[in-house]
N, C-alpha and C positions, 0 to 999 in steps of 0.2 A: 594445459589451458589453451594454447594457441591452435590446437587441432580441432577446435569446435567447428561445426558446420557453418557455412557462409551466412545462413539465415540467422544464426544466433548473433553474429557480429552486426548484421544489418539491423536487426530489431533493437539491439543495444544502442546503436547509433541513433535510431529513431527515438528511443526512450530518452536519450540524453537531450536531444533537441526539444522534445515535448516537455520535459521537466524544466529545462532552462527557460521555456516560454509559457509556463503555467501561471500567467499573470492574473487570469480571472479568479482563480482560487485564492490567490494572495491578497488581491486588492479590491475584490468585489464589494465588500461592505463599505470601504472608504469611498468607492465610486458611487454607490447608491445613496450614501448620506451626504456626498459632496455635490457633484454636478447634477445628479438626479433629484436631489432635494428631499429624500425620504427621511423620516425619523429613524432613530436607532432601532426601535422595536420592529417597525415595518421592514427596514432593511434586513434585519436578522431573519425575519420570516421569509422574505424573498430569497435571500442567500441560502437559507436552509433547504429550499426546494432543490438546489443542486445536489446536496447530500442525498436527498431522497432518490433523485434520478441515478446517482452513482450506485447507490445500494441496489436499486432495481436492476441496473445494467449488469452488475456483478452476479446477482442471483439468477437472472433469466437470460442474459445476453449470450452465454455459452451455447444455448440451444440452437441459436441461429447458425453459428459456425459449424456445429455438429451436423446440422441438417443440410446446409447449403454450401459448405466449404469455408474453411477458415480464412483463406486468402481473399475470396470475394467479400466475405462479411467484414473483414478488417478494413479493406479499401473503401467499401461503400460507406460504412459508418464513420470512418475517419474523415472522409470528404464532407459528409453532411454535418458532422460536428464542427469542422473548421469553418464552414460557411455560416453556421448559426453564430459562432463566436464573432466573426467579422461583422455580422449584422447588429450586434448588441447596441452600439452607439446610436443607430438610427431607429431602433424599435421603440414604440411607446412603452412607458413604464408598466402599464396594465398587462402587456403581453410578455413581460420578462418572467413571471411565475410559470409560464408555459414553455418559453424558449429555453430558459436555463436548465430545468430538469431534463428536457429533451436532449440538449447538447451533452449534458453529463451522462445520460443513459447511453447515447451513441459512443461517447468517448470510452466509457467503461466496457462496452461491448467490443469495441475495436481492440482494447487492451487485452481482453480475455482471449480473443481469437489470435492475436499476435503471440501471446504466451502459449497457446495450444500449438501453433505452428512450430515454435522452437522446441516444444516438448516432443512432438512427433518426429522431429528430425534427430533427436538424441536418444540412444537406447535407455531402457529402464535401468535404474541403478547408477546412471552416470549423469544425472540431471542436476546435481547440486552445483557443480561448477557453472553450468548454463544459467541457473537462477542467480548465482552470485555475480556473474558478469552483468546481467541485466540490472540487478539492484545497484551495482557500483556505478553503472552509467547513469541511472536515474538519480542517485545521490549526487553525482558530480554535476548534473544539470541543476539540481536544487541549490547548489552552492553559488552558481552563477545567476540564477533567476531573480532572486529578490533585489539585489542592487541594480540589475539591468531594468527590472520593472519599475523600480523607484525613479530611476533617471527618466524613463519614458513618461511616467505619470506626472513628473515635474514639468515636462515639456507639453504633453497633450494626453488627456484621458482617452481620446479616440484612438491615438496611436497604440495605447496599451492593448486594445482589443484587436486592432488591425494586425499588429505584429503577432499576437498570440494566435489568432485564427489563420493568418497568412503562413506562419511557420508550420502549423498543423498540416496545411495543404501542401506546402513544399515537401515536408517529410513524407506525406502520403505518396506523392508522385515519384519521389526519389526511391522509396522502398518498393514500389510496384514491380519493377523488373527483377528484384532480388528475392521476392517471396515465392516459394514453390507452391504449387497446387497439390496438396497431399490428400485431397478428398478421395481419389480413386485408389490410393495406397492403403486405405483403411478398410478392413473387412467389414461386411455387413453386420449390423447390430444383432447380438445374441441375447443381451440382457437389458432390461429397461433401467432407467436412471434410478428410480426409487428402489427397485429390487436389488440393484447393485449396492446401494447405500445400506439397505437393511442387512445385507449379508456381511457388512464390515463394521461391526459395532465399535471396534477400536478407533476407526477413522472418525466416527460420529463423536466419540468422546474427545478426540483431538480437536475437532472443529469447534466444539463447545469451549474447550480450553483456549483456543485461539481468540475467540471473542472476548473472553475474560481478560486474557493477558494484554490484548490490544487496548482494552478499556483502561487497564493500569498504565501501559506504556504511554498512551496519548496524554496522560496528565503532564507529561513533559512540556506540552504546548498549551496547557490551560492553567492548572493550579500551581505548577512549579514556579512560573514567573511571578505569580501573585505572592507565593510563599517567600521568595527571595526579596521582593519589593517590601513586603510587610516586615521583614527582618532587617530592613535598612540597607540592603545591599544595592549597589549601583546596577543599572540596566546592563552595563558592560560585562558584568559577571555572567549574567544569563546568556548574553550573546557569545561570550567566550566559551561557555559550557557547551552550547549547541555546536559551535565550531569544532571543539575538541571531539565531541561524539561523531560528527560527520567525518572528520579527518581519520578517526580510528576505523570507521566503517570502510572508507575508501582504501585505506592502507591494508587492512587485515581480512576483510570478508572473503575475498577470492582465495588468498593463500590458506585460510582456515578451512574453507570448503574443500579445497583440493586435498589438504592434509587429512581431513576426517571423512572423505567420501567412502572409504571402505568400512566404516563403523556403522553400527546399528543406529537408526534414526531416533527411536524413542528416548533413549538415555540422553542424547545430545539435546533434543528438544526440551526435555524435562530440566536439564541443567541450565539451559538458557532461560526458561521460565523462572527458575529459582533465583538466578542471578538478577533478573529484572526485579523480583520481589525484594531481594536484599538491597539493591540499589535504591529503590524508593523508600525502604525502611530507613536508610541512612539519612534521608532528608529530615527525619524526626530528631536528629542530633542538633545541638546548638549550631546555628548557621555560621559558616565561615567560608573563606575561599577554599581552604583545604577540604572540608567535608563536602562541599558542592562538587569539587573536581573528582573526589574519590567516588561519590555517588554516581556521577555521570559515567566515569570509566567502568564501574561495575555493571550498571544497567546496559551500557552499550555493548559490553562483552556478552551479556545475555542476548541482546538483539542479534549480534553477529552469529551466535550459535543457533538460535531458534528460527529466525526468519527464513534463511536460505533452506535449512534442513526441512522445516515443516512444509514449505511450498513445494519442494522437490518430492517429498514423501507423498503428498496428496496427488501430484501428477503421476508418480509411479503406481499409485493405487488405482488409477483410472483405466478402465478398458479403452482401447484406442478410439472407439466410436463415441465415447462419452468424455473425452479429455477436456473439451471446451467447457462442459457443464461442471466438471470437477474443479477446473481452474477457477471458474466463476464462483463456485461454492466456497472455496477458500477465500477468495477476494471478498465475497459477501460477508463471511464470518468476521474477517478482519475489519471491514468497513463498518459493520454493526457495532463493534467495540469502539471504533473511532468516533462514530456519531454519538454514542452514549457517554463518551468520556467527559466532555465539557459540562453537560448538564448535571450528571451524577456527581462528578468530582467537585464542581462548583458548589452544589448544594451541601455536600458533606463538609467542604472547607468552610462554608459560611456558618455552619452549626457547630462543628468541633474540629477546628484546624489541626490541633495536636493529635487527634485520633486518626486523621486521614492516612498518614504515612505508614504506621504499623498495619492498618487495615489493608492498604494496597499491597504491602509485603505479604500478608497472609493470603490474600486472594491469588497472587501469582504463585506462591509456594503451593497453595492448594491445587491450582491448575497443574503444576508439575507433578504432584502426587497422583492426580487423576489420570494423567497421561501414562505414568508408570504402572498404575494399577490396572489400566485397561489394555496394556501391551499384550498382543497375542503371542503365544508360545511359538507359533510358526506363522511367518508372514503369509497373508492370503494370496499374494501374487508372486511369491518366490523371489522377493527382493529384500535387501537388508531392512530389518524392522526397526 
């Protein structure tokens, strides 16, 4: 693990700082309905524009890095995103539906290019450890971020956005000398993006499954807390469950990635999807502390298996001149599921709460079956399938 290229550790440190200061994502709705005086519906619509910008940035942002160099793209977009976040407190409300998605687009584009830079620095077939390190750093930041943001919000809402955007800018300038310019190390394009995708049908099936499983997984942040509350459980149980999951990821994701790096990707991804499905199906049992903890442990085990492996597999499948767009494609598929999770899950929970959990289990297990059924007999790029 410790022999990873310097850029992997530098980007991981940047992701830790950015995750620890992602206050806009956490507290935007509270800010809009509080100091800005918007109603709940209007605030939801304004906040939702950030999700649209993030989705667009993931799907299209990789093209900028592939064309103009990932280092340049990451630094320019991170700078612009940080400046826009700092300006949020002084902008009029009517301008926020433009500013927020623009900032989210730029932030997603920067993340895609940083991911591409680290991928290009690591040989194919050895990228799972790199992805696991990045995810561990990001998760560690999210452990620190919410309480820090809450303290800042209690003191000053303006400080929330000044610190968020300011740390983005600090991270950008600290990373600048550590990021290599790999644009000239990549051979000229020989295959177009769409042509490359059409030639890899197994990858397309995998991306579809990613969207489905992330729709299932993100119920952890939408319908699961409602389910526990309606069953009479205290809020502390939900908070403890999230903490248990985060702790397991921090402790186990990197060691598991190292242990399984020589094994074929598809069975590991499918096993992860299936465990996520089993974990959510367990929420259909009579609610107790024990069943909640078991469900969290099972679905977290699934996340540990599939997240790192699927991300690295998509990067391995990418030609060098398209690695940014492939990185963004995976991020876009994942973000699509995340954006659909709350409205679809909430609607199903309102109509048939008891049926939601077995349905989620079936969706994730079906995604696992789809991945295995589409597995190529020989990997198209001579890496572990």
